[in-house]
LORO-890166 format. One record per residue: residue in three letters; x, y, z of N, C-alpha, C in turn. Coordinates in steps of 0.05 Angstrom, whole numbers, padded with zeros to 5 digits, always signed. Each point is the difference from the previous one (the first is absolute). Layout:
// residues N
ALAXYZXYZXYZ;...
//
This chain:
// residues 365
MET+00350+00310-00103+00010-00020+00009+00001-00026-00020;GLU+00017+00001-00015+00000-00022-00020+00013-00022+00016;ALA-00019-00029-00012-00001-00032+00009+00033-00006-00011;SER+00013+00007-00016+00031-00014+00004+00010+00017+00019;GLY-00003+00023+00012+00018+00013+00028-00009-00019+00013;LEU-00027-00015+00009-00004-00021+00019+00019-00024+00005;LEU-00001+00007-00028-00001-00044-00011+00032-00008+00004;ILE+00025+00018-00006+00026-00005+00000+00006+00003+00027;PRO-00011+00010+00025+00015+00006+00017-00010-00029+00025;LEU-00036-00006-00022-00005-00020+00016+00017-00025-00002;VAL-00003+00000-00035+00015-00033-00003+00031+00006+00020;VAL+00010+00020-00005+00034+00007+00012-00007-00017+00029;ALA-00017+00005+00017-00003-00001+00029-00012-00023+00008;CYS-00010-00014-00020-00007-00027+00002+00020-00020-00009;GLY+00012+00001-00029+00023-00022+00000+00024+00006+00028;VAL+00011+00026+00013+00026+00001+00009-00008-00013+00034;SER-00032+00002+00000-00013-00009+00025+00000-00037-00003;ALA-00002-00009-00027+00001-00023-00003+00026-00017-00003;LEU+00018+00015-00014+00027-00007+00006+00015-00003+00029;MET-00006+00030+00013+00007-00007+00027-00012-00018+00017;THR-00022-00009-00005-00021-00015+00032+00028-00023-00005;PRO+00007-00022-00022+00020-00018+00010+00025+00009+00013;LEU+00010+00021-00010+00027+00003+00023-00010+00006+00022;ALA-00028+00015+00004+00000+00014+00032-00008-00026+00022;TRP-00004-00027-00018-00013-00020+00009+00023-00014+00011;ARG+00028+00002-00012+00018-00019+00001+00021+00017+00021;LEU+00005+00036+00006+00005+00009+00009-00011-00008+00037;ALA-00033+00001-00005+00002-00002+00025-00002-00036+00012;GLU+00000-00025-00014+00013-00016-00001+00030-00007+00014;ARG+00009+00019-00015+00035+00001+00003-00004+00014+00034;PHE-00010+00024+00009+00007+00011+00023-00023-00018+00024;GLY-00014-00011-00008-00019-00018+00016-00026+00018+00006;VAL-00009+00016-00020-00021+00027+00005-00025-00024-00013;VAL-00005-00013+00014-00022-00018-00005-00022-00006+00023;ASP-00030-00005-00019-00021-00009+00026+00002-00021+00015;ARG-00009+00011+00028+00000-00031+00016-00025+00005+00015;PRO-00024-00009-00014-00024-00001+00013-00002-00004+00041;SER-00014+00009+00009-00007+00001+00029-00019-00022+00008;GLU-00010-00005+00020-00023-00019+00009-00026+00015-00018;ARG+00003+00023+00005-00018+00022+00002-00007-00004-00038;SER+00022+00000-00004-00009-00001-00040-00015-00023+00001;VAL-00015+00013-00030-00011-00021-00019+00021-00004-00020;ALA+00020-00002-00002+00017-00014-00018+00009-00015+00019;HIS+00011-00029-00012+00020-00025+00003+00014-00002-00015;ARG+00013+00021-00024+00019-00012-00017+00023+00021+00018;THR+00033-00012-00003+00009+00017+00005+00024+00007-00021;HIS+00021+00023+00011+00026+00010-00017-00016+00016-00020;ILE-00015+00005-00006-00016+00011-00027+00026+00034-00005;PRO+00007+00008-00010+00015+00015-00004-00009+00029+00001;LEU+00011+00021+00015-00015+00029+00005+00008+00009-00011;LEU+00006+00036+00002+00007+00012-00015-00003+00007-00039;GLY-00028-00009+00000-00024-00006-00021+00002+00036-00011;GLY-00007+00020+00025+00006+00033-00005+00025+00010-00008;LEU+00014-00024+00006+00038+00020-00019-00006+00007-00034;ALA-00018-00032-00005-00004+00006-00025-00029+00018-00017;VAL-00019-00001+00009-00017+00019+00003+00011+00035-00002;ALA+00020+00007+00030+00010+00021-00004+00016+00002-00024;GLY+00016-00013-00015+00025-00003-00010-00029+00003-00038;GLY-00015-00012+00005-00013+00008-00025-00020+00026+00008;PHE-00007+00014+00011-00018+00023+00007+00026+00020-00004;GLY+00026-00001+00006+00022+00020-00005+00004+00000-00031;ALA+00010-00023-00012+00001+00005-00021-00018+00008-00023;GLY-00029-00008+00007-00023+00012-00012-00009+00034+00007;LEU+00008+00012+00023+00005+00030+00011+00019+00011-00020;ALA+00017-00015+00004+00020+00023-00023-00002-00008-00026;THR-00014-00006-00019-00005-00014-00023-00030+00021+00004;ALA-00014+00007+00019-00028+00013-00007+00013+00028+00001;LEU+00012+00005+00025+00015+00028-00003+00009+00011-00017;TRP+00027-00023-00019+00013+00020-00024-00033-00009-00025;TRP-00015-00016-00006-00012+00002-00021-00024+00020+00008;ILE-00017+00003+00006-00028+00022+00018+00016+00025+00007;ARG+00023+00008+00011+00007+00020+00015-00017+00010+00011;PRO-00013-00006+00020-00012+00019+00020+00016+00024+00016;ALA-00019+00021-00004+00010+00017+00018+00003+00009+00038;VAL+00022-00022+00000-00003-00004+00034+00017+00010+00015;THR+00005+00006+00017+00025+00012+00018+00015-00011+00009;THR+00030+00001+00004+00024-00018+00010-00015-00006+00031;GLY-00005+00006+00012-00009+00005+00025-00026-00027+00014;HIS-00018+00009-00017-00018-00023-00003+00010-00029-00015;LEU+00014+00000-00025+00001-00028-00001+00026-00017+00020;ALA+00017+00017+00010+00022-00001+00022-00019-00011+00022;GLY-00028+00006+00004-00008-00002+00027-00010-00027-00004;LEU-00011-00010-00023-00011-00017-00003+00018-00026-00003;LEU+00017-00002-00011+00033-00010-00004+00010-00008+00027;VAL+00001+00025+00014+00014-00005+00023-00009-00013+00021;GLY-00025+00008+00007-00023-00025+00019-00005-00020-00012;GLY-00001-00003-00027+00001-00029-00011+00025-00021+00014;ALA+00019+00015-00010+00025-00020+00010+00000-00007+00033;ILE-00008+00024+00008+00000-00005+00031-00021-00021+00012;ILE-00023+00001-00018-00016-00034+00013+00009-00021-00018;LEU+00021+00006-00024+00008-00026+00001+00017-00013+00015;VAL+00016+00017+00005+00018-00011+00019-00010-00011+00030;LEU-00015+00008+00004-00014+00000+00025-00028-00031+00000;GLY-00003-00001-00021-00015-00025-00016+00024-00023+00004;MET+00031+00002-00021+00013-00011+00007+00021-00007+00024;TRP-00003+00006+00012+00012+00004+00020-00020-00024+00031;ASP-00023+00008+00001-00026-00015+00003-00002-00025-00008;ASP-00005-00001-00025+00003-00036-00014+00037-00016+00018;ARG+00013+00017+00002+00029-00010+00002+00001-00003+00028;PHE-00011+00016+00012+00012+00003+00034-00023-00007+00017;GLY-00021+00016-00018-00026-00002+00024-00001+00034+00015;LEU-00020+00011+00004+00001+00031+00009-00023-00001+00020;GLY+00000+00012+00021-00025+00005+00015-00024+00030-00004;ALA-00013-00009+00004-00020+00025-00013+00006+00026+00015;GLY+00011+00013+00017+00013+00019+00006+00015+00012-00027;ALA+00027-00012-00006+00016+00001-00015-00008+00001-00032;LYS-00021-00021-00006-00021+00003-00024-00010+00026-00004;PHE-00014+00003+00018-00014+00035-00004+00011+00021+00009;THR+00032+00004+00008+00009+00029+00003+00014-00013-00043;GLY+00012-00019-00002+00006+00005-00041-00015+00004-00001;GLN-00035-00003-00003-00020+00006-00011+00000+00021-00002;ILE-00012+00016+00026+00002+00026+00005+00018+00022-00011;LEU+00033-00014+00004+00019+00016-00018-00001+00007-00027;ALA-00010-00025-00008+00006+00001-00038-00035+00013+00002;ALA-00017-00005+00008-00023+00030-00009+00007+00024+00007;LEU+00015+00007+00015-00005+00023+00009+00024+00025-00024;VAL+00016-00022-00008+00015+00003-00029-00025+00013-00019;ALA-00019-00026-00006-00009+00007-00016-00021+00022-00001;ILE-00007+00009+00031-00016+00022-00001+00009+00024-00011;GLY+00030+00002+00021+00027+00017-00011-00003+00002-00031;ALA-00003-00016-00013+00004+00002-00039-00025+00013-00005;GLY-00025+00001+00013-00020+00015+00002-00024-00022-00016;PHE+00004-00027+00007-00021-00031-00002-00018+00006+00031;GLU-00024+00025-00001-00011+00008+00017-00040-00009-00003;MET-00008+00002+00023-00027+00006-00003-00014+00023+00013;GLY-00003+00022-00018+00004+00031+00011-00028-00002-00008;HIS-00017-00009-00006-00031+00014+00004-00023-00028-00004;LEU-00027-00001+00008-00014-00015-00002-00028+00006-00014;THR-00008-00025-00018-00018+00020-00018-00023-00011+00003;ASP-00020+00011+00007-00034-00014+00010-00007-00010-00035;PRO-00007-00018-00001-00009-00018-00016-00028+00000-00001;LEU-00010+00019+00019-00033+00007-00020+00001+00030-00008;THR+00007+00018+00010+00008+00024-00008+00026+00014-00014;ARG+00012-00023+00002+00029+00004-00015+00013+00024+00011;THR-00006+00010+00023+00012+00025+00017+00031-00017+00011;THR+00019+00022-00008+00029-00013+00012+00008+00021+00026;PHE+00008-00026+00023+00012+00026+00015+00029-00008+00001;PHE+00015+00019+00010+00027-00006+00000+00007+00008+00032;PHE+00013-00025-00002+00021-00001+00036+00017+00014+00007;PRO+00001+00003+00024+00023+00028+00012+00024-00021+00000;PRO+00021+00004-00005+00025-00019-00006+00008-00020+00016;PRO-00001+00006+00025+00006-00026+00021-00021-00016-00008;VAL-00027-00007-00002-00022-00011-00003+00007-00026-00033;ALA+00004+00021-00021+00007-00008-00019+00028-00014+00008;TRP+00022+00000+00011+00013-00011+00010-00005-00028+00016;LEU-00017-00002+00006-00006-00020+00027-00014-00015-00018;ALA-00022+00010-00019-00016-00022-00013+00012-00012-00019;SER+00025+00014-00015+00017-00008-00023+00018-00030+00015;LEU+00011+00014+00024+00012-00026+00015-00016-00025+00004;VAL-00025+00009+00009-00017-00027+00007+00004-00015-00025;TRP-00015+00003-00018-00005-00001-00024+00020-00023-00012;ILE+00030+00015-00002+00015-00019-00005+00011-00014+00008;VAL-00002-00003+00029+00012-00027+00021-00022-00014-00002;GLY-00023-00003-00008-00024-00008+00007-00004-00014-00029;ILE+00008+00014-00024-00008-00021-00024+00028-00018-00005;THR+00022+00015+00012+00022-00022+00002-00010-00029+00015;ASN-00007+00011+00028-00011-00026+00015-00014-00018-00015;ALA-00023+00013-00012-00023-00010+00001+00012-00034-00031;LEU+00006+00012-00025+00013-00015-00014+00025-00023+00009;ASN-00001+00011+00026+00018-00025+00005-00010-00024+00018;LEU-00019+00015+00010-00017-00018+00024-00016-00016-00020;ILE-00008-00001-00032-00012-00016-00008+00013-00013-00018;ASP+00038-00003+00004+00017-00015-00006-00005-00034+00013;GLY-00020-00007-00009-00004-00029+00018-00001-00022-00019;LEU-00006+00010-00029+00002-00028-00017+00007+00012-00021;ASP+00010-00026-00012+00016-00003-00026-00014+00018-00025;GLY+00023+00022-00006-00029+00020-00014-00007+00017+00002;LEU-00002+00003+00030-00028+00015+00003+00006+00032-00007;ALA+00028+00005+00022-00001+00027-00001+00012+00008-00021;SER+00015-00015-00020+00010+00012-00026-00023+00006-00017;GLY-00016-00019-00004-00022+00005-00014-00026+00020+00005;VAL-00004+00001+00033-00017+00023+00006+00015+00020-00005;GLY+00027+00009+00003+00010+00025-00012+00006+00010-00017;ALA-00003-00027-00020+00005+00005-00028-00028+00010-00023;ILE-00026-00002+00023-00031+00008-00008+00000+00033+00010;ILE+00014-00006+00024-00007+00027+00016+00018+00024-00011;CYS+00025-00012-00014+00018+00029-00020-00013+00003-00022;ALA-00006-00020-00012-00017+00002-00025-00027+00022-00004;THR-00014-00005+00023-00019+00018+00008+00012+00033+00009;LEU+00014-00004+00018+00017+00035+00005+00004+00005-00030;THR+00021-00015-00019+00002+00009-00013-00018+00008-00028;VAL-00013-00003+00004-00025+00009-00025-00012+00022+00011;ILE+00005-00001+00023-00016+00028+00017+00023+00032+00001;VAL+00029-00027-00006+00010+00033-00008-00005+00008-00021;VAL+00000-00013-00015+00004-00002-00041-00028+00026+00000;GLN-00015-00016+00016-00024+00019-00015-00003+00023+00018;ALA+00019+00008+00013+00005+00025+00013+00030+00018-00005;GLY+00004-00016-00019+00021+00008-00013+00032+00009+00010;LEU+00001-00020+00017+00023+00007+00023+00025-00022-00015;PRO+00023+00009-00021+00019-00014-00006+00011-00010+00024;PHE+00006+00006+00010+00026-00006+00023-00022-00023+00015;GLY-00015+00000+00010-00017-00019+00012-00004-00025-00024;VAL-00004+00002-00022-00004-00020-00027+00029-00012-00003;CYS+00027+00007+00013+00021-00014-00013+00008-00013+00033;VAL-00009+00008+00017-00005-00007+00028-00015-00028-00001;GLY-00027+00004-00007-00011-00025-00010+00008-00025-00020;VAL-00001+00009-00012+00007-00016-00030+00026-00011+00016;ALA+00025+00008+00010+00014-00010+00005+00000-00020+00015;LEU-00019+00006+00025+00000-00027+00024-00020-00024-00016;PHE-00023+00012-00019-00014-00024-00005+00013-00021-00019;GLY+00023+00014-00021+00011-00022-00007+00023-00011+00013;GLY+00013+00008+00028+00018-00018+00010-00022-00019+00019;LEU-00029+00006+00009-00009-00025+00011-00012-00017-00018;ILE-00001+00003-00032-00017-00012-00012+00030-00023-00010;GLY+00018+00009-00004+00030-00023-00002+00003-00013+00022;PHE-00004+00007+00023+00001-00014+00019-00014-00028+00009;LEU-00029+00017-00002-00021-00027+00005+00000-00020-00016;PRO+00010-00005-00010+00003-00043-00018+00014-00011+00020;PHE+00019+00018+00010+00011-00015+00022-00007-00011+00028;ASN-00022+00024+00003-00011+00001+00031-00024-00009-00009;PHE-00021-00001-00010-00023-00011-00008+00002-00043+00013;PRO-00017+00002+00015-00006-00033+00004-00002-00018-00012;PRO+00019-00016+00007+00022-00002+00022+00031+00008-00005;ALA-00004+00026+00025+00031+00016-00014+00030-00004-00004;ARG+00015+00002-00014+00021-00010-00001+00016+00020+00020;VAL-00003+00027-00003+00013+00021+00025-00025+00016+00009;PHE+00015+00008+00022-00022+00027+00021+00008+00024-00003;LEU-00025+00025-00001+00014+00017-00001+00016+00006+00031;GLY-00016-00007+00013+00019+00010+00028-00013+00024+00009;ASP+00014+00014+00025-00005+00022+00010+00018+00023-00021;THR+00018-00011-00008+00010+00021-00019-00011+00008-00022;GLY-00027-00026-00010-00018+00025-00030-00022-00002+00012;ALA-00013-00008+00024-00026+00014+00011-00001+00025+00006;LEU+00025-00005+00023+00000+00043+00004+00011+00017-00024;PHE+00011-00016-00019+00016+00018-00020-00030+00014-00019;VAL-00011-00032-00008-00025+00013-00010-00016+00009+00014;GLY-00014-00002+00020-00018+00012+00013+00004+00040+00005;TYR+00027-00004-00002+00004+00024+00009+00002+00019-00024;LEU+00007-00008-00020-00003+00009-00029-00033+00002+00000;LEU-00014-00015-00005-00027-00004+00000-00013+00029+00010;ALA+00012+00000+00025-00010+00023+00027+00011+00034-00025;LEU+00024+00002-00002+00006+00015-00022-00005+00013-00020;LEU-00015-00021-00017-00015-00004-00018-00025+00013-00003;SER-00007-00005+00013-00034+00008+00020+00008+00031+00008;LEU+00016+00011+00016+00009+00022-00004+00001+00014-00016;GLU+00016-00007-00022+00010+00011-00024-00030+00019-00010;GLY-00017-00017-00007-00030+00001-00008+00004+00019+00006;TYR-00013-00005+00035-00011+00010+00021+00010+00034+00000;ARG+00018+00000+00005+00023+00026+00003-00013+00024-00017;GLN-00002-00010-00032-00004+00022-00017-00029+00009-00006;VAL-00009-00020+00002-00034+00005-00017-00023-00003+00023;THR-00014+00018+00004-00019+00005+00018-00022-00018-00004;VAL-00016-00006-00024-00020-00012-00013+00005-00035+00000;ILE+00030-00003+00013-00005-00028+00013-00005-00004+00028;THR-00012-00013+00009-00013+00003+00039+00019-00018-00001;PHE-00004+00002+00032+00013-00023+00015-00016-00028+00001;VAL-00021+00013-00008-00019-00036-00009+00021-00015-00016;VAL+00013+00011-00024+00007-00005-00022+00028-00029+00003;PRO+00012+00011+00021+00029-00021+00006-00018-00014+00023;LEU-00012+00010+00012-00007-00022+00026-00010-00020-00018;LEU-00020+00003-00015-00011-00031-00016+00016-00006-00003;ALA+00018+00008-00017+00021-00022-00019+00019-00021+00030;LEU+00007+00012+00016+00005-00001+00022-00011-00018+00013;ALA-00026+00001-00003-00022-00016+00022+00013-00014+00012;LEU+00008-00036-00006-00003-00020+00010+00025+00000+00023;PRO+00028+00007-00016+00012+00001+00025-00005+00029+00019;ILE-00014+00017-00001-00004+00019+00024-00024-00014+00007;LEU-00014-00020-00011-00014-00009+00025+00001-00027+00010;ASP+00021-00015-00006+00016-00017+00005+00019+00001+00029;THR+00011+00029-00003+00024+00006+00018-00019+00020+00029;GLY-00030+00004-00012-00019+00014+00021-00013-00023+00018;LEU-00005-00010-00011-00018-00026+00014+00020-00020+00016;SER+00027+00003-00010+00018-00016+00019+00010+00012+00025;ILE+00002+00033-00002+00009+00007+00029-00028+00000+00014;VAL-00027-00004-00005-00018+00006+00006-00009-00024+00027;ARG+00002-00025-00026-00005-00023+00011+00027-00016+00013;ARG+00027+00012+00013+00020-00004+00017-00001+00015+00025;ALA-00016+00021-00008+00012+00021+00023-00027-00006+00013;ARG-00038-00016-00001-00015-00010+00007+00006-00019+00008;SER+00014-00017+00000+00009-00027+00014+00023+00008+00009;GLY+00011+00026+00008+00021-00007+00021+00031-00004-00009;ARG-00006+00009-00018+00032-00012-00018+00019+00022-00013;SER+00022+00001-00001+00010+00023-00023+00001-00010-00026;PRO-00009+00027-00014+00001+00007-00019+00015-00019-00023;PHE+00023+00001+00014+00029-00007-00024-00008-00036+00003;ARG-00004-00008+00013-00007-00037+00003-00011-00012-00018;ALA+00007-00010-00016-00006-00016-00022-00027-00027+00009;ASP-00020+00007-00020-00016-00022+00006-00017-00010-00025;ARG-00020-00006-00008-00011-00021-00027-00020+00007-00004;LEU-00012+00028+00010-00028+00011-00008+00007+00022-00019;HIS+00018+00003-00013-00006+00016-00023-00022-00011-00026;ILE-00005+00021-00022-00023-00005-00012+00020-00017-00017;HIS+00018-00003-00016+00027-00027-00011-00021-00020+00017;HIS+00002-00009+00025-00001-00018+00010-00029-00013-00001;ARG-00016+00016+00002-00029-00004+00008+00000-00009-00039;LEU+00000+00011-00016+00002-00007-00034+00016-00034+00002;LEU+00024+00001+00007+00014-00030+00005-00019-00011+00010;ALA-00016-00001+00020-00016-00015+00021-00022-00011-00021;ARG-00015+00013-00015-00017+00007-00006+00007-00019-00033;ARG+00020+00004-00008+00003-00006-00035+00029-00030-00005;GLY+00000-00001+00020+00020-00022+00011+00034-00002-00017;SER-00001+00012-00008+00025+00007-00020+00009+00031+00006;THR+00025-00001-00004+00011+00024-00011-00006+00018-00022;ARG+00010-00021-00022-00018+00018-00021-00024+00005-00006;ALA-00017-00008+00010-00028+00001+00006+00009+00022+00012;ALA-00007+00007+00027+00002+00018+00014+00012+00033-00007;VAL+00029-00009-00013+00020+00025-00016-00020+00015-00022;LEU-00017-00021-00018-00012+00016-00023-00036+00016+00012;GLN-00010-00018+00019-00018+00019+00012+00013+00022+00008;PHE+00012+00005+00017+00013+00019+00007+00005+00023-00019;TYR+00018-00006-00019-00001+00013-00024-00025+00012-00011;PHE-00014-00016-00005-00029+00012-00005-00018+00023+00014;VAL+00008-00002+00025-00015+00013+00020+00017+00024+00001;THR+00022+00004-00003+00016+00017-00004+00000+00023-00026;ALA+00000-00019-00019-00014+00015-00033-00017+00008+00003;SER-00022-00018+00014-00032+00015+00004+00004+00027+00016;PHE+00021+00006+00022-00006+00030+00012+00017+00012-00014;SER+00011-00004-00016+00017+00022-00017-00008+00013-00019;LEU-00020-00020-00023-00020+00014-00009-00017+00018+00002;ILE-00006-00013+00029-00019+00021+00020+00006+00023+00001;ALA+00023+00001+00004+00018+00019+00001+00010+00028-00017;LEU+00004-00016-00023-00002+00004-00029-00029+00023-00001;SER-00017-00015+00002-00035+00020-00004+00002+00015+00017;PHE+00015+00004+00012+00002+00017+00028+00000+00027-00014;GLN+00017-00001-00017+00015+00031-00017-00019+00015-00011;ASP-00024-00025-00013-00020+00019-00011-00026+00004+00019;LEU-00011+00009+00017-00019-00002+00018+00003+00020+00017;HIS-00034+00020-00005+00013+00022+00023-00030+00003+00017;GLY+00002+00011+00018-00017+00008+00017-00021-00026+00015;TYR-00011+00004-00002-00021-00023+00022+00001-00025-00018;VAL+00004-00002-00024+00008-00026-00015+00027-00012+00013;ALA+00016+00013+00004+00027-00015+00006-00008+00000+00033;GLY-00007+00003+00020-00013-00004+00023-00013-00024+00005;LEU-00029+00003-00022-00014-00026-00004+00021-00032-00005;CYS+00011+00007-00021+00012-00025-00009+00024-00003+00030;LEU+00019+00023+00011+00020-00012+00024-00027-00018+00017;LEU-00020+00008-00001-00017-00011+00022-00002-00022-00004;VAL-00008-00013-00027-00004-00028-00012+00035-00011+00009;VAL+00022+00009-00008+00017-00012-00001+00010-00014+00025;LEU-00011+00015+00021+00004-00002+00020-00012-00020+00018;ILE-00031+00001-00003-00015-00029+00006+00002-00027-00016;LEU+00017+00003-00025+00002-00025-00020+00033-00008+00014;THR+00009+00013+00010+00035-00012+00015-00012-00007+00032;LEU-00011+00016+00015-00008-00010+00024-00022-00030-00007;ARG-00007-00002-00018-00015-00016-00014+00025-00031-00002;LEU+00021+00003-00006+00020-00019-00015+00018+00002+00035;LEU+00000+00013+00006+00018-00004+00025-00015-00018+00029;ALA-00024+00007-00013-00021-00015+00018+00007-00031-00004;ASN-00012-00013-00028-00006-00015-00017+00037-00020+00007;LEU+00020+00019+00002+00029-00013+00004-00001-00009+00032;GLY-00015+00006+00015+00002+00009+00027+00020+00005+00016;VAL+00013+00029-00020+00019+00010+00010-00012+00024+00030;LEU-00020+00006-00004-00011+00021+00020-00009-00017+00015;SER+00008-00031+00014-00001-00013+00021+00023+00000+00024;PHE+00012+00029+00007+00023+00001+00021-00002-00019+00022;GLY-00022-00016+00004+00018-00004+00018+00001-00041-00001;GLY+00006-00005-00039-00005-00022+00001+00027-00014+00002;SER+00008-00026+00001+00023-00020+00002+00028+00011-00022;GLU+00024-00004+00012+00014+00009-00018-00001-00025-00028;GLU-00017-00018+00000+00011-00016-00013-00025-00012-00028;PRO-00002+00012-00021-00031+00009-00007-00006-00026-00019;GLY+00006-00016+00003+00000-00032-00012+00019+00004-00021;LEU+00024+00008-00001+00023+00000-00023+00000-00033-00002;PRO+00009-00003-00026+00009-00021+00004+00032-00007+00002;ALA+00006-00028+00011+00021-00003+00010+00025+00002-00006;ALA+00004-00005-00025+00029+00010-00018-00013+00011-00027;PRO-00011+00027-00005+00000-00001-00027+00024+00015-00019;ALA-00002-00011-00022+00023+00003-00027+00006+00031+00004;GLY+00019+00006+00005+00003+00033-00019-00003+00023+00022;ALA-00002+00003+00023-00002+00000+00022+00018+00024+00010;GLU-00003+00026-00005+00032+00011+00015+00005+00007+00018;LYS+00018+00009+00009+00006+00008+00038-00015+00018+00008;GLU-00019-00007+00025-00017+00012+00010+00017+00025+00007;LYS-00021+00017+00008+00010+00036+00006-00014+00011+00016;PRO+00013+00018+00022-00015+00000+00026-00021+00018-00001;
//
């Protein structure tokens, strides 16, 4: 695949996203879709426009159309339609939540519907490859559908959960997207390449407006949409190539997954609802240590990029070497989490955060 075939849709997606971002924030201001931080939030700025996700979606759509025309991948109409229809459901769900607010039940219902649309179109986790022996185990259809449903809904919410500081979800999403795109390029999956390049361009075009101090936020519109597409992109590579084990996308998405899992355990141990917001996420810990949003966000980028490089390296590891490296990664990850105090589940909800840090996006439950 020639570099020009990737560069053109990337530039189109980036340009359209950048041009649409001012339009999206004016639309948000016009209809009152703005952030109103609560007392639980680390943000003290008010009326920052949401709906930045519309610009990302617009850039993604333009980039994907260009990539499909330029690269011409072999993809069925149903497979493409599943991605677009599911993405549209998530986009509308996020817009409604940003404007009117939705309960957890309504959110999950919409996300499950979008996930089922994608699974029905062929985005599924149908097998598991042992990273030690490279032996592939194929799941019965009901198990494959359930595993795929949990994966899509989980990753969709994982990215939404880390959308708590300016530029965090958009930058982390771009890093993960670049990693998954490299994986599908190396695997020779043209449609996955089209999706990855288009999404990466849409995020990069939006990021200058969202980087601390942000002038516009992704909102649930964007965070859910990006998380959903990352879930499908990881399944696109997973679906067709058995040498890409479950470990690779898992490592690329390690931080959002860890943050989500730890949040659920932490709240369950303290007898609180898993949907109740707190200020003990990994990005809150980094903010407390660094003292500024920009420093915390950049460190989160660095850790995400480190996990992504590890994920890419795992494609060339085999047998017990892969197992040993995975063990080392696990030990270092636990050490990192312990240093941040994230493993102290019974701690206070206020980890020494600055009183009013500049550039803190709204809190996510």
